C-alpha positions in Angstrom: 1.4 -17.9 45.5 1.7 -14.4 42.7 -2.0 -13.9 41.7 -2.1 -13.4 37.8 -3.5 -9.3 37.0 -6.9 -9.8 35.2 -5.7 -8.0 32.2 -3.1 -10.6 31.7 -5.7 -13.5 31.8 -7.9 -12.0 28.7 -7.4 -13.2 25.3 -6.9 -10.9 22.9 -7.1 -12.9 20.3 -5.1 -12.3 16.6 -4.2 -8.7 17.5 -2.2 -9.4 20.4 -2.5 -7.7 23.6 -2.0 -3.4 23.8 1.4 -2.4 24.3 1.1 1.9 24.2 0.0 1.7 28.2 3.5 -0.6 28.6 6.7 1.7 30.4 8.7 1.2 26.9 5.7 2.7 24.9 5.2 5.2 27.2 7.8 6.7 26.7 7.0 7.6 23.0 3.9 9.6 25.2 5.7 13.1 23.2 9.2 13.4 20.5 9.7 16.3 18.9 12.1 15.8 16.3 13.5 18.7 14.0 14.1 18.1 9.9 16.8 20.5 8.4 16.5 20.1 5.1 17.4 21.4 1.7 14.2 23.8 1.3 12.1 23.6 4.6 12.7 23.4 7.9 10.1 21.7 10.3 9.3 20.7 13.6 6.6 17.6 14.4 5.6 16.7 17.9 4.5 13.4 17.9 1.5 12.7 20.6 0.5 8.9 21.9 2.9 5.9 21.9 0.4 4.2 19.8 1.8 2.7 16.6 0.0 5.3 14.5 0.8 8.3 16.4 -0.9 11.6 15.8 0.4 15.0 15.1 0.1 17.2 18.4 2.2 19.8 16.6 3.8 20.2 13.2 5.7 23.3 11.6 7.0 24.1 8.9 9.1 26.7 7.4 10.4 27.2 3.5 14.2 28.3 4.3 15.6 27.1 1.1 18.6 26.3 2.4 20.0 24.7 -0.6 19.3 26.9 -2.8 22.6 28.7 -5.3 24.7 25.6 -3.2 25.7 23.5 -6.5 27.6 27.5 -7.6 28.4 29.4 -4.2 29.3 25.9 -1.7 27.6 27.6 0.4 24.3 27.8 2.6 21.8 30.0 0.9 23.2 33.6 3.5 19.7 34.1 3.7 17.9 31.0 4.4 20.4 29.7 6.8 18.9 33.2 8.7 15.9 31.9 8.7 16.4 28.6 9.3 18.3 29.5 12.5 14.6 31.8 13.3 13.1 29.0 13.2 15.0 26.6 15.0 15.1 28.8 17.7 11.2 28.8 17.4 11.3 24.9 17.5 13.5 25.1 20.5 11.4 27.4 22.3 7.9 26.0 21.6 9.5 22.4 22.7 10.7 24.0 25.8 6.9 25.0 26.3 5.5 21.8 25.9 7.9 20.4 27.9 8.7 17.6 26.0 11.8 16.0 26.2 15.5 17.4 24.3 14.5 17.3 20.7 15.8 15.1 18.4 17.1 16.8 15.2 18.7 15.8 12.1 20.2 18.1 8.9 20.0 16.3 5.0 22.1 17.4 1.8 21.8 21.3 2.4 24.4 21.2 5.8 26.5 18.1 4.6 27.9 18.9 1.3 27.7 23.0 2.2 31.8 24.4 3.2 30.1 26.0 6.0 27.7 23.4 7.6 29.8 22.9 10.1 29.6 26.8 11.5 25.8 26.6 11.3 25.7 23.2 13.3 28.0 25.1 15.6 25.9 28.6 15.6 22.2 26.5 16.4 24.2 24.9 19.5 25.3 28.1 20.4 22.5 29.8 20.5 19.5 26.8 21.0 21.6 24.2 22.8 20.5 21.6 20.4 22.8 19.4 18.4 21.7 19.4 15.1 23.1 15.7 13.4 24.1 15.6 9.9 23.5 12.6 8.5 24.5 11.0 4.8 22.3 10.1 2.2 22.5 6.6 3.3 21.7 7.4 6.3 18.3 9.5 5.1 17.2 6.9 3.1 17.4 4.6 6.0 15.2 7.1 8.2 13.2 7.5 5.1 12.7 4.4 4.7 11.5 3.6 8.3 9.3 6.4 8.1 7.3 4.2 5.4 8.0 1.4 7.8 5.6 3.5 10.4 2.6 3.2 8.3 3.3 -0.1 6.7 4.7 -2.4 8.2 5.8 -5.7 7.0 6.6 -3.8 3.8 8.5 -4.7 0.4 9.6 -2.4 -2.5 11.9 0.6 -2.7 12.0 4.0 -1.0 12.1 6.9 -3.3 12.5 10.2 -0.9 13.2 13.3 -3.2 14.0 16.8 -0.9 15.5 20.1 -2.7 19.1 19.3 -3.2 18.9 15.0 -3.2 17.0 12.6 -4.0 16.9 8.8 -1.8 16.5 5.2 -3.1 16.1 2.4 -0.6 15.4 -1.6 -1.2 12.5 -2.8 1.7 11.8 -6.5 1.9 10.6 -8.6 4.9 9.8 -4.3 6.6 14.1 -4.7 6.7 15.9 -1.1 4.9 18.2 -2.8 2.3 20.6 -1.6 -0.1 20.6 2.8 -0.2 21.7 5.2 -2.2 21.5 8.9 -2.9 21.7 11.2 -5.6 21.4 15.0 -6.8 18.5 15.0 -8.2 16.5 17.2 -6.1 14.8 19.9 -7.8 17.0 22.6 -6.3 20.1 21.5 -7.2 18.2 20.6 -11.3 17.1 24.1 -11.4 21.1 24.9 -11.6 22.2 23.3 -14.4 22.8 24.8 -17.5 21.5 24.1 -20.3 18.3 24.2 -20.0 15.1 21.9 -20.1 17.4 19.2 -22.6 20.1 19.1 -20.3 18.3 18.4 -17.4 16.6 15.7 -18.8 19.2 14.3 -20.1 21.2 14.9 -16.8 18.2 12.9 -14.9 18.3 10.2 -17.6 21.5 9.8 -17.2 22.0 9.5 -13.4 18.6 7.3 -13.4 20.0 4.8 -15.2 23.4 4.5 -13.2 21.1 4.3 -9.8 18.7 1.4 -10.8 22.2 -0.1 -12.1 24.0 0.5 -8.9 20.0 -0.5 -7.3 20.3 -4.4 -8.4 16.6 -6.5 -8.3 14.3 -3.2 -7.8 12.9 -3.1 -11.1 8.8 -3.9 -11.3 8.5 -3.2 -7.5 5.6 -0.8 -5.2 6.9 2.6 -5.6 6.5 4.5 -2.2 7.4 8.4 -2.8 8.0 9.7 -0.3 9.1 14.0 -0.2 6.5 17.4 -0.5 7.2 18.2 -4.3 6.3 14.3 -4.8 3.1 15.3 -2.3 2.9 18.2 -4.3 2.2 16.3 -7.8 0.3 13.6 -6.2 -2.4 16.5 -4.9 -2.3 17.7 -8.5 -3.1 14.5 -9.9 -5.9 14.7 -7.1 -7.0 17.4 -9.0 -7.0 16.8 -12.3 -9.2 13.6 -11.8 -11.7 15.5 -9.5 -10.2 12.4 -6.9 -13.4 12.3 -3.8 -10.9 12.3 -1.1 -7.9 14.4 -1.3 -5.8 12.3 2.3 -2.7 12.0 0.6 -1.0 9.7 2.8 -1.8 6.0 0.8 -2.9 7.6 -2.1 -2.5 5.7 -5.3 -0.8 6.5 -8.5 -0.7 4.7 -12.1 2.1 4.9 -14.7 -0.6 6.8 -17.1 -2.0 8.5 -14.3 1.3 10.2 -13.8 2.1 11.1 -17.4 -1.2 13.1 -18.5 -0.7 14.8 -14.8 2.9 15.7 -16.0 1.2 17.0 -18.8 -1.4 18.1 -17.4 1.5 20.7 -15.3 3.2 21.5 -18.5 -0.2 23.2 -19.7 -0.9 24.5 -16.6 -1.0 28.4 -15.2 1.2 27.7 -12.4 0.1 29.8 -10.0 -3.9 29.3 -11.1 -2.9 26.0 -10.5 -1.2 26.3 -7.0 -4.1 27.7 -5.7 -7.0 25.3 -6.5 -4.1 22.6 -4.8 -3.3 25.2 -1.8 0.7 24.3 -2.5 3.0 26.7 -0.8 4.1 28.8 -4.2 8.0 28.0 -3.4 6.8 24.2 -4.1 5.0 25.4 -7.0 7.7 26.5 -8.5 9.9 22.9 -8.0 6.8 21.0 -9.5 8.1 21.3 -13.3 11.8 20.6 -12.1 10.1 17.3 -9.5 8.3 15.6 -12.8 10.9 15.3 -14.8 12.5 13.3 -12.2 9.2 11.4 -11.6 8.6 10.1 -15.2 12.4 9.3 -16.0 12.1 7.2 -12.3 8.9 5.5 -13.6 10.2 4.9 -17.0 13.5 3.5 -15.7 12.7 1.4 -12.7 9.1 0.7 -13.9 6.9 0.1 -10.9 3.8 -2.5 -10.7 2.0 0.4 -8.5 2.8 3.6 -6.2 1.7 5.1 -3.1 2.5 8.4 -1.7 3.7 8.1 1.8 2.8 11.3 3.8 5.5 9.6 6.0 9.0 9.8 5.8 12.7 11.1 7.4 11.0 12.6 10.6 8.3 9.9 11.3 11.6 7.4 10.9 13.0 9.1 13.4 10.2 8.4 15.3 10.6 4.6 14.6 13.6 4.2 15.5 12.8 5.2 19.1 10.5 2.2 18.8 10.8 -0.6 21.0 10.4 -3.7 18.7 7.5 -5.4 19.4 5.5 -1.7 19.0 7.4 -1.8 15.7 5.5 -4.9 14.5 2.5 -4.6 15.4 -0.5 -3.2 13.0 -0.5 0.7 12.7 -4.4 1.1 12.2 -6.0 -1.9 15.5 -3.3 0.9 18.0 -4.0 3.9 16.7 -7.9 3.1 17.6 -6.7 1.1 20.7 -5.3 4.4 21.6 -8.5 6.5 20.3 -10.6 4.5 22.7 -8.4 4.7 26.0 -8.9 7.7 25.4 -12.5 8.2 24.3 -14.3 5.7 24.7 -17.3 5.9 27.4 -16.4 2.1 28.4 -12.6 1.7 27.4 -12.1 -1.9 26.7 -15.8 -2.4 25.3 -14.7 -2.3 21.7 -12.7 -5.6 21.6 -16.1 -7.5 23.6 -18.1 -6.2 20.4 -15.8 -7.3 17.9 -16.1 -10.8 19.2 -19.9 -10.5 19.8 -20.2 -9.5 15.9 -17.0 -11.6 14.0 -19.6 -14.4 12.9 -21.8 -12.6 10.8 -19.0 -12.2 8.3 -17.5 -15.7 8.2 -15.3 -15.1 5.1 -13.7 -12.2 5.5 -10.5 -12.4 5.4 -7.3 -11.1 8.1 -7.7 -7.6 5.9 -10.8 -7.3 6.1 -11.3 -7.9 10.0 -8.8 -5.9 11.2 -11.5 -2.7 9.6 -14.0 -4.5 11.2 -11.6 -4.8 14.8 -10.8 -1.0 14.2 -14.4 -0.2 13.7 -15.6 -1.6 16.8 -12.9 0.0 19.0 -14.0 3.4 17.3 -17.9 3.3 17.6 -18.0 5.5 20.5 -15.3 7.8 20.8 -17.9 10.1 19.5 -20.0 10.5 22.2 -19.4 14.0 22.3 -19.9 15.5 19.2 -23.8 16.6 18.8 -26.3 14.0 18.1 -27.3 15.8 15.2 -23.6 15.5 13.6 -22.2 12.8 15.3 -22.9 9.9 12.4 -20.7 12.5 10.1 -18.1 13.6 13.1 -17.1 9.6 13.0 -17.3 9.7 9.1 -14.8 12.3 9.2 -12.4 11.2 11.5 -12.1 7.8 9.4 -11.4 9.3 6.8 -9.7 11.8 7.7 -7.8 11.6 10.6 -4.3 10.5 10.4 -4.3 6.5 10.6 -2.0 4.3 8.6 -2.2 0.9 7.5 -5.3 2.3 5.6 -6.0 2.1 2.0 -8.2 5.2 0.8 -11.2 2.4 0.1 -11.1 1.1 3.4 -10.6 4.9 4.6 -14.4 5.4 3.4 -15.7 1.5 4.1 -14.6 1.9 8.0 -15.9 5.6 7.4 -19.5 4.1 6.3 -19.7 1.5 9.0 -19.4 4.2 11.4 -21.6 6.4 10.1 -24.7 3.4 9.8 -23.3 2.9 13.8 -25.5 6.2 14.2 -27.8 6.3 11.7 -29.5 4.5 8.5 -29.8 7.9 6.5 -26.7 7.8 4.4 -28.3 8.1 1.8 -28.1 11.7 0.0 -25.8 13.0 2.6 -22.9 15.4 1.9 -20.3 13.0 1.5 -21.9 10.2 -1.3 -19.0 11.2 -3.7 -16.7 9.2 -1.7 -19.2 5.6 -1.3 -18.3 6.1 -5.1 -15.0 4.2 -3.9 -16.9 1.1 -3.2 -19.0 -1.3 -4.7 -22.3 -2.1 -3.8 -21.8 -5.5 -2.1 -19.4 -2.8 0.5 -20.9 -0.5 0.8 -24.2 -3.3 2.0 -21.2 -5.0 4.3 -20.7 -1.5 5.6 -24.9 -1.1 6.2 -24.8 -4.7 8.0 -21.1 -3.9 10.2 -22.8 -0.4 11.1 -26.6 -2.4 12.6 -24.3 -4.9 13.9 -22.2 -2.6 15.8 -25.8 0.0 16.9 -27.6 -3.5 18.7 -24.2 -4.0 20.4 -23.6 -0.6 21.8 -27.4 -1.1 23.6 -25.5 -4.2 25.4 -23.2 -3.2 27.2 -22.4 -4.9 30.0 -18.7 -3.9 31.7 -15.5 -3.7 29.3 -14.7 -7.5 29.9 -18.9 -9.2 29.9 -20.4 -10.4 26.5 -23.7 -10.2 26.6 -24.5 -12.8 24.5 -23.5 -14.9 21.0 -24.8 -14.2 17.9 -25.3 -17.1 15.1 -25.7 -16.9 11.6 -26.4 -19.9 8.7 -26.4 -18.2 5.7 -27.6 -20.7 3.5 -30.9 -20.8 5.9 -30.5 -17.0 6.3 -31.4 -17.2 10.0 -29.8 -15.1 12.6 -30.3 -15.8 15.9 -29.2 -13.6 19.4 -28.6 -16.0 22.2 -28.8 -13.5 25.2 -27.4 -14.2 28.6 -29.7 -14.0 32.1 -27.5 -10.7 33.2 -27.9 -8.7 29.6 -31.9 -10.5 30.0 -32.7 -7.2 31.6 -31.2 -4.4 28.3 -32.8 -6.0 25.7 -35.8 -3.3 25.7 -38.2 -2.1 22.4 -34.9 -0.3 21.1 -32.4 -3.1 21.3 -35.8 -5.3 19.3 -35.6 -2.5 16.6 -32.1 -2.8 15.8 -32.4 -6.3 16.3 -35.2 -5.9 13.3 -33.1 -3.1 11.7 -29.6 -6.2 11.5 -32.0 -8.6 10.5 -33.0 -6.4 7.8 -30.2 -5.6 6.5 -29.1 -9.2 6.1 -32.4 -9.9 4.1 -32.4 -12.3 6.9 -35.5 -13.9 9.8 -34.6 -13.1 13.1 -34.9 -15.4 16.8 -34.4 -13.6 20.3 -33.5 -16.1 23.2 -31.8 -16.1 26.5 -29.8 -18.7 28.3 -28.8 -18.7 31.6 
């Protein structure tokens, strides 16, 4: 009789069994992609087969391959030299990293230029890299898949702006639908004769055509992909004095975008560029991109707008993922991967989650996944100096490359982990960020942190539960019932942590033991 491995018998609950150790996922442990765009050439090497992988290496070189293309029909000669040099460098870096062959795609500029095929052959001859020249609809599909990497099951409209083109793609039930491409990239718009009025008229006419062809896309969620959109979002953050400068999942309203467009129009672009840490070449395109964004908002009337740092490069990674991995929660899979790599007792995060779950009986599935993430991350920063461990955990949660997190959820997760290590969270350098939470959320983060702080005292093994917590909310009674095996672990410090938890919950506490 074949014995079932102990790992297979574990009930992983609603989050499913981790997949990053499976052979199909392990093939994605290092994936390198090159994106040859109209404005920049970038290499990204993804590290780790988690559903939300880290960026092992990320380098961009602004080449402006598409500059002047409308007038000459050729790639910008200087940009071509720089792009080839960049790809040569990237090929050498990939060889030094000992990663599998790079996947490389070229978009609008190379596909439209009369010497695009010649450039492709030169790249192959000089570097050995096969450059895939994709059409606009394929570019839209890959960008939309990049959005799905961060938001599985998403619906809405994806808009990816590059230097020479702008793509649209419908998302519904986590699948890419209708796709269109247009010449609304800022490099193309810069070459239109007739000044500002002519550009606005061209953008309005083109956007109306796109709207007619896209069909029923009005009023949907809008996902913005591309460097020019991110630059505008960064300026919006500066204008609003927004406390968290993570661009992924940043939200903007139509009114905010309108105010920021006016703010950009009235600002000194060089001075603004310095304050927002935007490159000179990117900032020069922002005014034109702003015209496009305002018209996009006016025409499609999205109900909300989310900035996605994931785009075509992440879409290329998503393309290589097995379906089972695609469907997983990116936040949970990434946290599991980090726990397996960095925690002192990998696997205990699941036990800790089951232990503290009774304290949050009314939490919906969205809050439960944040609680689960906190439990998985509760011990991954143990190498940090004790004086700074609480701050490190907050920084990691709020600024890490994690998909599937709204900004306020990042702060909630960070504050819970901060409370895991300290009871002194007031008047810290992170206090401005706490304003993104209401009082109830701040209290819940404190309770979660103190519960994890207690649970961390009760380590047995990665699979053995130390006991149970029972919460009677009407009577405000919290009972900790420990197994006999866990009895030796419950000393003075554990008692103090249990008392701190009951205080945070405004409850009376009882500790019992069972055989």
